[in-house]
ROLUMDO-181344 format. One line per 4 residues: number of its first residue (from 1); their letters; for each residue z, x, y of C-alpha. Coordinates in steps of 0.2 Angstrom, whole numbers, always signed. Each point is the difference from the previous one (the first is absolute). Layout:
BEGIN
NUM> A> Z/X/Y ~ ...
This chain:
BEGIN
1> MKKQ> -573/+728/+322 ~ -6/-17/+5 ~ +9/-15/-9 ~ -11/-12/-8
5> ALGE> +5/-19/+4 ~ +4/-11/-15 ~ -15/-11/-4 ~ -13/+11/+6
9> GKKS> -15/+5/-11 ~ -12/-10/-12 ~ +1/-19/-2 ~ +1/-7/-17
13> LSIR> +5/-16/-10 ~ +19/-3/+0 ~ +10/+2/-16 ~ +4/-18/+1
17> TILL> -18/-6/+0 ~ -5/+12/-15 ~ +15/-7/-11 ~ -5/-18/+4
21> VLFL> -19/+2/-5 ~ +5/+9/-17 ~ +13/-13/-4 ~ -11/-15/+2
25> LILS> -14/+8/-10 ~ +10/+4/-15 ~ +9/-17/+1 ~ -16/-10/+0
29> MAVV> -7/+10/-15 ~ +15/-2/-10 ~ +2/-19/+3 ~ -18/-4/-4
33> GNSH> -2/+10/-16 ~ +17/-4/-8 ~ -2/-19/+4 ~ -17/-1/-8
37> IIIS> +6/+9/-16 ~ +17/-10/-1 ~ -8/-17/+2 ~ -14/+3/-12
41> NWRS> +12/+6/-14 ~ +12/-14/+4 ~ -13/-14/-4 ~ -7/+8/-16
45> SSEK> +18/+4/-7 ~ +7/-17/+4 ~ -11/-9/-14 ~ +4/+14/-12
49> TTLG> +19/-2/+3 ~ -1/-19/-2 ~ -8/+2/-17 ~ +12/+13/-5
53> MARD> +15/-10/+5 ~ -7/-15/-10 ~ -2/+11/-15 ~ +17/+8/+2
57> LNER> +8/-17/+2 ~ -8/-7/-16 ~ +5/+16/-10 ~ +18/-2/+6
61> IHED> +1/-18/-4 ~ -7/+4/-18 ~ +12/+14/-2 ~ +15/-10/+6
65> IHDF> -5/-16/-10 ~ +0/+12/-15 ~ +18/+6/+5 ~ +5/-18/+4
69> METP> -5/-6/-17 ~ +7/+15/-9 ~ +18/-4/+5 ~ +1/-16/-12
73> RHMN> -9/+10/-14 ~ +12/+14/+2 ~ +15/-12/-1 ~ -6/-8/-16
77> LLNH> -5/+16/-9 ~ +17/+8/+5 ~ +11/-14/-5 ~ -7/-10/-15
81> KVIA> +6/+13/-12 ~ +18/-3/+6 ~ -1/-18/-7 ~ -11/+4/-15
85> TGIL> +12/+13/-7 ~ +16/-10/+4 ~ +7/+12/+13 ~ +2/-16/+11
89> DLSE> +8/-14/-10 ~ -7/-16/+8 ~ +14/-10/-8 ~ +13/+9/+11
93> TTNR> -2/-9/+17 ~ +9/+12/+12 ~ -10/+16/-6 ~ -16/-10/-1
97> ERYF> +1/-7/+18 ~ +6/+17/+7 ~ -15/+8/-8 ~ -13/-12/+7
101> LGVL> +8/+1/+17 ~ +1/+19/+0 ~ -19/+2/-5 ~ -5/-12/+14
105> QTYE> +10/+8/+13 ~ -8/+17/-5 ~ -18/-6/+5 ~ -9/-5/+16
109> DHIY> +3/-17/+8 ~ -18/-6/-5 ~ +6/-3/-18 ~ +6/-18/+0
113> SFSF> +9/+0/-16 ~ +3/+9/-17 ~ +3/-10/-15 ~ -1/-2/-19
117> GSVH> -6/-15/-10 ~ +5/+0/-18 ~ -9/-7/-15 ~ +13/-14/-1
121> GEYY> -3/-6/+18 ~ +15/+8/+8 ~ -4/+7/+18 ~ +11/+14/+8
125> GARR> -2/+11/+15 ~ +2/+2/+19 ~ -10/-5/+15 ~ -1/+1/+19
129> SPDG> +3/-16/+9 ~ -11/-6/+15 ~ +13/+9/+11 ~ -2/+16/-10
133> VLEI> +18/-2/-8 ~ +2/+5/-18 ~ +4/-14/-13 ~ +3/+0/-18
137> MRND> -12/-11/-11 ~ +6/-9/-16 ~ -8/-12/-12 ~ +6/-3/-17
141> ASTG> +10/-12/-11 ~ +15/+1/+12 ~ -11/-7/+14 ~ -9/-13/-11
145> GVSW> -17/+8/+2 ~ +1/-1/+19 ~ -2/+15/+12 ~ +16/+4/+9
149> YYEV> +2/+13/+14 ~ +16/+8/+5 ~ +6/+10/+15 ~ +5/+18/-4
153> REDL> +18/+6/+2 ~ +5/+18/+6 ~ +3/+5/-18 ~ -18/-6/-4
157> TAGD> +5/-15/-10 ~ -5/-18/+2 ~ +9/-10/+13 ~ -3/-18/+6
161> RVVV> -15/-9/-6 ~ -12/-2/+15 ~ -16/-8/-7 ~ -4/-11/-15
165> AGAF> -19/+2/-2 ~ -4/-12/-14 ~ -6/+1/-18 ~ -9/+16/-4
169> DPRT> -7/+8/-16 ~ -7/+18/+3 ~ -10/-1/-16 ~ -12/-13/+9
173> RDWY> -3/+12/+15 ~ -17/+9/+2 ~ +9/+17/+2 ~ +9/-2/-16
177> RAAQ> -15/-6/-10 ~ -11/+14/+7 ~ +12/+14/-6 ~ +3/-8/-17
181> SKGA> -18/-3/-2 ~ -6/+18/+5 ~ +15/+8/-9 ~ +1/+13/+14
185> FTFS> +4/+2/+18 ~ -11/-11/+11 ~ -1/-10/+17 ~ -1/-19/-1
189> PVYQ> -12/-11/+9 ~ +5/-7/+17 ~ +12/-15/-2 ~ +10/-12/+10
193> HFVM> +18/+5/+1 ~ +13/-10/-9 ~ +13/+0/+14 ~ -8/+8/+16
197> DDLA> -13/-8/+10 ~ -13/+13/-3 ~ -12/+8/-13 ~ +6/+14/-11
201> ISAS> -7/+13/-12 ~ +11/+8/-13 ~ +0/+17/-9 ~ +6/-3/-18
205> IPVY> +2/+9/-16 ~ +5/-6/-18 ~ +16/+6/-7 ~ +1/+4/-19
209> SPEN> +15/+5/-10 ~ +0/+16/-10 ~ -5/-10/-15 ~ -15/-6/+11
213> DFMG> +6/-18/+1 ~ -5/-8/+17 ~ +15/-3/+11 ~ -7/-7/+16
217> VLGA> -9/+6/+16 ~ +7/+10/+14 ~ -8/-3/+17 ~ +0/+6/+18
221> HLLL> -6/-14/+12 ~ -9/+2/+17 ~ -3/-13/+14 ~ -18/+0/+7
225> SGIN> +8/-3/+17 ~ +7/+18/-2 ~ -17/+7/-2 ~ -6/-9/+17
229> DYLE> +15/+8/+9 ~ -5/+17/-8 ~ -18/-1/+5 ~ +4/-6/+18
233> TIAE> +11/+16/+2 ~ -14/+11/-6 ~ -14/-8/+10 ~ +10/-1/+16
237> DSRG> +1/+19/+2 ~ -19/+1/+1 ~ -3/-17/+9 ~ -11/-5/-14
241> FAYI> +1/-13/-15 ~ +2/+0/-18 ~ -1/-13/-14 ~ +1/+0/-20
245> YEKD> -8/-13/-11 ~ -3/-1/-19 ~ -17/+7/-5 ~ -5/-14/-13
249> SGLM> +7/-15/+10 ~ -1/+5/+18 ~ +17/-7/+3 ~ +12/+8/+12
253> IGNS> +14/+12/-4 ~ +5/+5/+17 ~ -6/+3/+18 ~ +5/+8/+16
257> IGVE> -6/-13/+13 ~ +12/-14/-3 ~ -11/-12/-10 ~ +10/-9/-14
261> NFRV> -4/+5/-18 ~ +1/-18/-6 ~ +2/-18/+7 ~ +10/-14/-6
265> EADG> -9/-17/-4 ~ +6/-17/+3 ~ +6/-2/-18 ~ +10/+16/+2
269> SYVR> -12/+11/-10 ~ -5/+18/+5 ~ -18/+4/+4 ~ -4/+19/+3
273> NSYR> -11/+6/+14 ~ -15/+11/-3 ~ -6/+16/+8 ~ -13/-11/+9
277> DIEK> +14/-8/+10 ~ +6/+17/+6 ~ -18/+5/+6 ~ -2/-16/+9
281> ALME> +16/+3/+9 ~ -4/+17/+5 ~ -17/-5/+7 ~ +7/-15/+9
285> GSSG> +15/+10/+7 ~ +11/-14/-5 ~ +15/+10/-6 ~ +3/+9/+16
289> KVNS> +4/+16/-9 ~ -18/+8/+1 ~ -11/+0/+16 ~ -17/-7/-2
293> SQGT> -14/+3/+12 ~ -15/-6/-10 ~ +4/-18/-3 ~ -7/-5/-17
297> ENLE> -12/+15/-2 ~ +0/+10/-16 ~ +17/+8/-5 ~ -8/+17/-2
301> ATYA> -7/+0/+17 ~ +17/-3/+8 ~ +11/+11/-12 ~ -1/+16/-9
305> VNTE> +4/-7/-18 ~ +5/+9/-16 ~ +2/-8/-17 ~ +8/+8/-16
309> IFEG> +5/-7/-17 ~ +18/+1/-6 ~ +2/+0/-19 ~ +14/+2/-12
313> SGLE> +11/-9/-13 ~ -9/-17/+0 ~ -4/+1/+19 ~ -17/+1/+8
317> WVVV> +1/-3/+19 ~ -12/+4/+14 ~ +8/+9/+15 ~ -9/-3/+17
321> SGIA> +4/+8/+16 ~ -8/+2/+17 ~ +2/+6/+18 ~ -9/-8/+15
325> RSLL> -15/+11/+5 ~ +4/-2/+19 ~ +18/+7/-3 ~ -5/+18/+5
329> SAEV> -16/-3/+10 ~ +9/-11/+13 ~ +13/+14/+1 ~ -14/+13/+3
333> NRTI> -8/-10/+14 ~ +17/-2/+8 ~ +3/+19/-1 ~ -17/+4/+7
337> NFTI> +3/-12/+15 ~ +17/+8/+2 ~ -7/+18/-1 ~ -13/-4/+14
341> GFVI> +13/-7/+11 ~ +11/+15/-3 ~ -14/+13/+3 ~ -3/-9/+17
345> LMGL> +19/+0/+4 ~ +2/+18/-5 ~ -15/+5/+11 ~ +8/-7/+15
349> FTLG> +17/+7/-5 ~ -9/+18/-2 ~ -7/-1/+18 ~ +17/-4/+7
353> AYSF> +8/+14/-10 ~ -14/+12/+6 ~ +4/-4/+18 ~ +18/+2/-2
357> STKV> -1/+16/-11 ~ -12/+9/+12 ~ +12/-4/+14 ~ +15/+6/-9
361> LLDP> -9/+16/-7 ~ -9/+5/+16 ~ +11/-5/+15 ~ +12/+14/-4
365> IANL> -14/+13/+1 ~ -4/-7/+18 ~ +18/+2/+5 ~ +1/+17/-7
369> LEVS> -15/+5/+10 ~ +7/-7/+16 ~ +17/+8/-2 ~ -8/+17/-4
373> EKIA> -10/-1/+16 ~ +16/-3/+10 ~ +10/+15/-8 ~ -15/+11/+3
377> SGDL> +1/-4/+18 ~ +19/+6/+0 ~ +10/-16/-4 ~ +11/+6/-14
381> SQRA> +10/-16/+0 ~ -14/-10/-8 ~ +1/-4/-19 ~ -13/-8/-12
385> EVSR> +5/-17/-7 ~ +4/+1/-19 ~ -4/-18/-7 ~ -1/+5/-19
389> MDEI> +2/+15/-12 ~ -18/+3/-6 ~ -10/+15/+5 ~ -2/-5/+18
393> GRIS> +18/-3/+1 ~ +5/+17/-7 ~ -13/+8/+13 ~ +9/-10/+14
397> IAFN> +17/+6/-6 ~ -6/+18/-1 ~ -7/-1/+17 ~ +16/-7/+7
401> NVAE> +10/+14/-9 ~ -11/+13/+9 ~ +2/-9/+17 ~ +19/-1/-4
405> SLQS> +1/+18/-4 ~ -9/+5/+16 ~ +11/-11/+10 ~ +16/+7/-8
409> LIND> -5/+18/+2 ~ -2/-3/+18 ~ +13/-12/+5 ~ +14/-1/-13
413> LEGI> +7/+18/-3 ~ +18/-6/+5 ~ -2/-14/-13 ~ -4/+13/-13
417> VARR> +16/+10/+4 ~ +11/-15/+0 ~ -7/-5/-17 ~ +3/+17/-7
421> TEEL> +18/+0/+6 ~ +3/-17/-8 ~ -7/+7/-16 ~ +12/+14/+0
425> HGAL> +14/-11/+3 ~ -5/-11/-15 ~ -1/+15/-11 ~ +18/+5/+5
429> EDRQ> +5/-18/-4 ~ -9/+1/-17 ~ +9/+17/-4 ~ +17/-8/+4
433> RSAD> -4/-15/-11 ~ -5/+12/-14 ~ +17/+9/+2 ~ +9/-17/-1
437> QLRL> -9/-5/-15 ~ +4/+16/-9 ~ +18/-2/+4 ~ +0/-18/-7
441> LLDS> -9/+6/-16 ~ +13/+14/-2 ~ +15/-12/+3 ~ -7/-13/-12
445> TAEA> -2/+11/-15 ~ +14/+1/-13 ~ -3/+18/-3 ~ +10/+12/+12
449> IYGV> -10/+12/+11 ~ +4/+13/+13 ~ -9/+14/+8 ~ +5/+18/+4
453> DTEG> -7/+14/+10 ~ -2/+18/-6 ~ +18/+4/+3 ~ +5/-15/-11
457> RCTF> +7/-10/+14 ~ -3/-19/-1 ~ -14/-7/+11 ~ +0/-19/-5
461> TNTS> +7/-11/-13 ~ -3/-18/-6 ~ +13/-14/-3 ~ +1/+2/-19
465> CLKM> +4/+19/+3 ~ +15/-5/+11 ~ +7/-13/-12 ~ -1/+11/-15
469> LGYS> +8/+15/+9 ~ +13/-11/+8 ~ -4/+3/+18 ~ -1/-14/+14
473> SEES> -14/+7/+11 ~ -14/+12/+1 ~ +8/+10/+14 ~ +14/+5/-13
477> LIGR> -13/+10/-10 ~ -13/+6/+13 ~ +1/+19/+4 ~ +12/+3/-15
481> NMHN> -4/+11/-15 ~ -3/-12/-14 ~ +3/+13/-14 ~ +17/+4/+7
485> LIHY> +4/-18/+2 ~ -6/-9/-16 ~ -5/+14/-12 ~ +12/+13/+1
489> QKKD> +9/-2/-17 ~ -4/-4/-18 ~ +7/-15/-10 ~ +13/+12/-9
493> GTPL> +6/+5/+17 ~ -8/+18/+0 ~ -9/+5/+16 ~ -18/-1/+2
497> PRET> -6/+14/+11 ~ -14/-4/+12 ~ -10/+15/-7 ~ -2/-9/-16
501> CEMD> -3/-18/+7 ~ -16/-6/-7 ~ -2/-13/+14 ~ -1/+13/+14
505> RAFK> -15/+8/-9 ~ -11/-13/+7 ~ +2/+6/+18 ~ +3/+18/-4
509> EGKK> -15/+3/-13 ~ -11/-15/+3 ~ +3/-6/-18 ~ +3/-18/-5
513> THAE> +16/-1/-11 ~ +8/-13/-11 ~ +17/-2/-9 ~ +10/-14/-9
517> DEVF> +15/+9/-6 ~ +9/+4/+16 ~ +12/-10/+11 ~ +2/-4/+19
521> WRSD> +16/-1/+9 ~ +5/-16/+10 ~ +9/+1/+17 ~ +16/-6/-9
525> GTFF> +0/+15/-12 ~ -7/-9/-16 ~ -16/+5/-8 ~ -14/-10/-9
529> EVEY> -14/+5/-12 ~ -16/+2/+9 ~ -19/+3/-3 ~ -9/+8/+15
533> YSYP> -17/+6/+5 ~ -2/+13/+14 ~ -17/+1/+9 ~ -6/+13/+12
537> QYRG> -6/-6/+17 ~ -14/+8/+10 ~ -7/-2/+18 ~ -17/+7/-1
541> ENLV> +2/+16/-11 ~ +19/+3/+6 ~ +14/-5/-12 ~ +12/-10/+11
545> GAVV> +13/-6/-12 ~ +2/-12/-15 ~ +2/-18/-5 ~ +13/-4/-14
549> NFMD> +0/-17/-9 ~ +14/-4/-12 ~ +8/-14/-11 ~ +17/-3/-7
553> ITSR> -3/+1/-19 ~ +18/-2/-6 ~ -3/-17/-9 ~ -16/+8/-8
557> KKDE> +10/+15/-6 ~ +13/-12/-8 ~ -14/-10/-8 ~ -7/+16/-7
561> EQIR> +17/+5/-7 ~ +2/-17/-8 ~ -17/+1/-8 ~ +4/+18/-7
565> YLSY> +17/-8/-7 ~ -9/-14/-8 ~ -13/+11/-8 ~ +13/+8/-11
569> HDEL> +13/-14/-1 ~ +2/-17/-8 ~ +2/-13/+15 ~ +12/-11/-10
573> TGLK> +12/+12/-7 ~ -2/+16/+11 ~ -2/+10/-16 ~ -15/+12/-2
577> NRRY> -16/-7/-6 ~ -14/+4/-13 ~ -10/+11/+13 ~ +16/+11/+3
581> VDEQ> +3/+1/-18 ~ -17/+6/-4 ~ +1/+14/+13 ~ +18/+5/-6
585> IRQY> -7/+1/-18 ~ -14/+12/+6 ~ +13/+11/+9 ~ +12/+0/-15
589> ALAD> -14/+4/-12 ~ -5/+15/+11 ~ +18/+6/+0 ~ +1/-2/-19
593> KIPF> +18/-5/+0 ~ +10/-2/-16 ~ +10/-10/-5 ~ -7/-15/+9
597> SVII> +4/-18/-5 ~ -8/-16/+4 ~ +8/-18/+0 ~ -11/-15/+1
601> GDIN> +8/-18/+1 ~ -6/-18/+0 ~ +11/-14/+7 ~ +3/-14/-13
605> GLKM> -2/-18/+6 ~ -9/+3/+16 ~ -14/-12/-4 ~ +13/-14/-4
609> TNDI> +9/+4/+16 ~ -16/-2/+10 ~ -5/-16/-9 ~ +17/-9/+0
613> FGHG> +9/+6/+16 ~ -15/+6/+10 ~ -7/+16/+6 ~ +14/+3/+12
617> AGDN> +12/+1/-15 ~ -12/+11/-9 ~ +0/+12/+15 ~ +19/+0/+1
621> LIKK> -1/+5/-19 ~ -12/+14/+3 ~ +11/+7/+15 ~ +16/-2/-10
625> SAQI> -8/+10/-14 ~ -6/+14/+12 ~ +18/+1/+7 ~ +7/+2/-17
629> IRQS> -12/+14/-5 ~ +2/+9/+16 ~ +19/+0/-2 ~ -1/+5/-18
633> TREK> -11/+16/+4 ~ +2/+16/+10 ~ -6/+3/+17 ~ -13/+13/-6
637> DTIA> -8/-12/-12 ~ -16/-10/+5 ~ +2/-19/-2 ~ -16/-10/+2
641> RIGG> -6/-18/-3 ~ -17/+2/-9 ~ -3/-19/-4 ~ +6/-17/+3
645> DEFL> +15/+2/-12 ~ -2/+18/-5 ~ +10/+15/+7 ~ -1/+19/-3
649> VLLP> +12/+14/+1 ~ -5/+18/+1 ~ +15/+11/-5 ~ -4/+19/+2
653> DTGK> +11/+13/-8 ~ +7/-14/-12 ~ +2/+0/-19 ~ +1/-14/-12
657> EETG> +19/-2/+0 ~ +1/-1/+19 ~ -15/-12/+0 ~ +10/-11/-13
661> QVIK> +15/+0/+11 ~ -11/-6/+15 ~ -7/-14/-11 ~ +17/-5/-6
665> RINQ> +6/-1/+19 ~ -15/-11/+4 ~ +3/-12/-15 ~ +18/-2/+4
669> SFSE> -3/-4/+19 ~ -14/-13/-5 ~ +12/-8/-12 ~ +12/-4/+14
673> ATID> -13/-6/+12 ~ -6/-18/+3 ~ -13/-7/+11 ~ +1/-19/+2
677> AIKC> +3/-7/-18 ~ -9/+15/-8 ~ +10/+14/-8 ~ -9/+16/+4
681> SISL> -7/+11/-14 ~ -13/+14/-1 ~ -10/+8/-15 ~ +0/+19/+2
685> GSDT> -9/+14/-9 ~ +0/+19/+3 ~ -7/+16/-5 ~ +4/+19/+4
689> RLTQ> -12/+14/+2 ~ +8/+15/-8 ~ -15/+12/-2 ~ -13/+5/+12
693> GKSL> -14/-5/-13 ~ +5/-18/+3 ~ -8/-8/+15 ~ +9/-12/+12
697> EETM> -13/-13/-3 ~ +4/+0/-19 ~ +19/-1/+5 ~ -3/-15/+10
701> TNAE> -11/-9/-13 ~ +14/+3/-13 ~ +13/-7/+12 ~ -10/-15/+3
705> NAMY> -3/-3/-19 ~ +19/+2/-3 ~ +3/-13/+13 ~ -12/-13/-8
709> KEKT> +7/+4/-17 ~ +17/-4/+6 ~ -6/-16/+9 ~ -9/-6/-16
713> LKRN> +14/+4/-12 ~ +13/-9/+11 ~ -11/-14/+6 ~ +9/-13/-10
717> DINQ> +17/+7/+6 ~ -6/+0/+18 ~ -7/-18/-1 ~ +16/-6/-8
721> HLIK> +10/+9/+13 ~ -10/-8/+14 ~ +2/-17/-7 ~ +18/+2/-3
725> TLME> +3/+7/+18 ~ -9/-16/+7 ~ +11/-12/-11 ~ +16/+10/+4
729> TLHR> -4/-1/+19 ~ -3/-19/-1 ~ +16/-3/-10 ~ +10/+11/+12
733> RSKE> -6/-11/+15 ~ +4/-16/-9 ~ +12/-3/-15 ~ -7/-17/-1
737> EEAH> -17/+7/-4 ~ +7/+12/-13 ~ +9/-15/-9 ~ -16/-10/+2
741> SQGV> -11/+13/-8 ~ +12/+2/-15 ~ +1/-19/-3 ~ -18/-3/+1
745> AELS> -4/+15/-12 ~ +13/-7/-13 ~ -6/-18/+2 ~ -19/+5/-1
749> GKIA> +3/+9/-16 ~ +9/-15/-8 ~ -14/-12/+5 ~ -13/+12/-8
753> RALG> +9/+0/-16 ~ +3/-18/+1 ~ -19/-2/+1 ~ -2/+10/-16
757> LDAA> -7/+15/+9 ~ +2/+17/-9 ~ +13/+13/+5 ~ -12/+10/+10
761> AGYR> -5/-15/+11 ~ +19/-4/+2 ~ +3/+18/+6 ~ -14/-2/+12
765> MEKA> +7/-16/+7 ~ +17/+8/+3 ~ -9/+14/+9 ~ -10/-12/+10
769> GYHH> +16/-10/+4 ~ +9/+15/+6 ~ -14/+6/+11 ~ -7/-17/+6
773> DIGK> +7/+2/+18 ~ -3/+19/+2 ~ -12/-4/+15 ~ +16/-5/+10
777> IVLS> +3/+18/+3 ~ -11/-1/+16 ~ +12/-13/+7 ~ +15/+5/+11
781> EELL> +17/-2/-6 ~ +4/-13/+13 ~ -15/-10/-6 ~ +6/+0/-18
785> HKRP> +16/-8/+5 ~ -6/-12/+14 ~ +0/-19/-3 ~ -9/-10/+7
789> LSEV> -17/+10/+3 ~ -12/-3/+14 ~ -18/-3/-3 ~ -5/+18/+3
793> EKQK> +15/+6/-11 ~ -6/-12/-14 ~ -17/+7/+0 ~ +7/+18/-1
797> MKNH> +11/-6/-15 ~ -15/-8/-8 ~ -10/+16/+1 ~ +13/+9/-12
801> SVVG> -10/-6/-16 ~ -16/+9/+7 ~ +10/+16/+4 ~ +8/+0/-17
805> YRIL> -17/-2/-8 ~ -7/+15/+10 ~ +16/+11/-5 ~ -1/-5/-19
809> NLFD> -19/+4/+0 ~ +3/+18/+5 ~ +9/+4/-17 ~ -6/+0/-18
813> ETLD> +17/-6/-6 ~ +0/-16/+11 ~ -19/-5/+0 ~ +3/-13/-14
817> IAEG> +12/-10/+11 ~ -8/+2/+17 ~ -11/-16/-2 ~ +15/-10/-5
821> VYSH> +10/+6/+14 ~ -14/-4/+12 ~ -1/-18/-5 ~ +18/-5/-4
825> HEWF> +0/-11/+16 ~ -15/-10/-4 ~ +3/-19/-3 ~ -7/-10/-14
829> NGEG> -7/-12/+13 ~ -9/+14/+9 ~ +11/+0/+15 ~ +8/+17/-3
833> YPKG> -5/+17/+6 ~ -7/+13/+2 ~ -17/-7/-7 ~ +4/-19/-3
837> LKGE> -3/+1/-19 ~ +1/-16/-9 ~ +5/-5/-18 ~ -6/+11/-14
841> EIPM> -7/+12/+13 ~ +17/+7/+3 ~ +4/+14/-13 ~ +13/-4/-13
845> MARI> +11/+14/+5 ~ +0/-7/+18 ~ +5/-17/-6 ~ +15/+7/-10
849> LAVA> +6/+10/+15 ~ -1/-15/+11 ~ +11/-11/-12 ~ +12/+14/-2
853> EVYD> +1/+4/+19 ~ +3/-19/+4 ~ +13/-2/-13 ~ +9/+16/+6
857> RMVN> +0/-5/+18 ~ +7/-18/-5 ~ +15/+6/-10 ~ +6/+16/+8
861> PWGA> +15/-2/+12 ~ -9/+8/+15 ~ -12/-16/+1 ~ +3/-13/+13
865> LPLS> +5/-13/-12 ~ +2/+8/-18 ~ -4/-11/-14 ~ +7/-1/-18
869> HEEA> -11/+5/-14 ~ -4/-18/-5 ~ -4/-5/+18 ~ -12/+15/+2
873> VSEI> -9/-4/-16 ~ -2/-18/+6 ~ -7/+5/+17 ~ -12/+12/-8
877> GRLS> -6/-14/-12 ~ -2/-11/+15 ~ -11/+13/+9 ~ -11/+3/-15
881> GTY> -18/-1/+3 ~ +3/+2/+19 ~ +9/+16/+4
């Protein structure tokens, strides 16, 4: 077949020429059409936009002027009631001046001052100085009718006087008269300010008392220069102008173009300018604030002007604003000129871009044609140039890949073999890396792992396995039968035959097994509790062995045993607990045993021991009680702690007489036991089940009731016994304290009788005197005898009155003396302790105890310098009213 040469055939326009014609045609139509529409719309909309901006500016000024003038009205309406109702006392200088300063600080800076002129001519308030600093205004009899201005301190009170403004009577001012005349809120006419070089306008309101008596006028005052600044700010945003004048007089209120609202004549008088002066300045362009392009032509021809009337509370102003008509039209012309230039520039740029893009797009096609001709002629080394990754680039890459494949098939067979060899070598290296990583993973886990074959021989181990079993290297286990090495015997020493080994079932039967109640044996002959899993291992469908992972659970077993122990035992005493008792009761009920006795006991004085000596002493009392009950009962009896201070004893096969003997032994042992300063005692109750018709629950209830009955009947004896035990322990530690207690008791009773108190009060004083130092029971014997005391030791000693109060409050028999004992170290001058009571605040009982104690300390021979009776009485008299 004859090959056809590239380029032969029909001639036609090139792709580059076709693209150029289409592009220029579309571009020309788009530019001409869009330019006509845009330019026409710009010109027609610029006039509408200008007029709209002028209307928006005027509406904004009108609304903002309303808000601007609303501020002083709001100040007056909000605050005049404060003066009228007397909430603010004008005669109280500090509150008055702070009030006016606070109100003025709250509102915007365009409020120059806020003041009140009274019906008597006084004038008070606050103002902003020309520098914007707040000052206090004062004009009354103290200033001689002259207005004085003061600087403000940090606490909002008057500091130094900074201005003396001259004589001033608010009743003569226009704003005062306007409000008084109208009898309601109003704005004053424009007036020349008394102090500032400016014109002002005031918002004022008359103030009437609740009886409708005229009290004066409250006013908020604004400077017209502030309105100028405000209008300048608004007009500047839209590059327009704005001015305000009074409707009736035509006189200026404010403007945005810099023209003064008034002028000062040679004689010093003020003459206000009119709105005609503003219009003239606008047309002449003299202000420099607004551009004028029409000379002295009509204002409406040069500006888009809007006029609106502002009315309210005595005001009737005309608000005028405008924007230059040329503002947007000039911008439109500039935009059109810019657009034309931009279109021309873009046309030139587009031609250049077309030339560049056609070269970039079409040159690779020419290169591809040239290379394909050479390859077709047999030069397989030729490759198409790939300059970019578009469709042509991907075609060139595909073409080059075909050429590369052809050349490789022909010339590079040896290269293919070499690459395949290198790939195989890489695969072997990857396999080795995987094996190394698996070994690292096995050795880094805390769980012990080893493998066995189908004969139970070890094939591998990890580091944790070696450590747990006590071997130094993997070679010590490889090839050895693991059952015979570590699993050959049970915990009790009996053999574990291989035939019954659950672990071997994995490689014998292909079943996963698990156990957590067996042991493994270490290399040194010791064993440990173990939990293991044995997993069968397959290669394809063939069972090739098993993998065993295990953990030492010795600690876990101990923890579980401890939990089981605590679930049935009291942690503090080691006795059985309520849960155990409940289960035992159910078992005994099923057995239906008779006779069956129950003893329930409640420790006396546990709360006092905890409160006075601390919970450590309370715990010792509970443990001592448990020890006594355990020693007083039989081994087969069940002893349990069923509450904080309650114990229970279950006595199977025990009648009433034997139960009584047990109770007698318990009481005898308690009477001989002491914890800290507390003589141990317990209240016991019992009951015996003699017939099967009586339930164990009823027996327990009867025993508990019997215990509470004994505790109630012997309550007073128990309390007296506890108090007596405490006092005996204290006196055993210190004979001085024993003599002191007796002396203070005797002397306190004598003082009570000398004061004419009845016999009951005398007995109560003797009881208080005997127990007044019972709180020293918490002090060590060494501290009771030590002199002098350190500061820490003094504080411990001082605490004895608080401890005594807490002890005596625990018992009905001593409640009546607890308060006196608590306060017996209070001093009449208030320098005593623990509460620092003073004078008659100290209870009478405490004062009697204090005198008796001081006297006893002075005259007894163990004192440092014992005094005679007369000397002691004299010294007590000298300290009277102080100590």
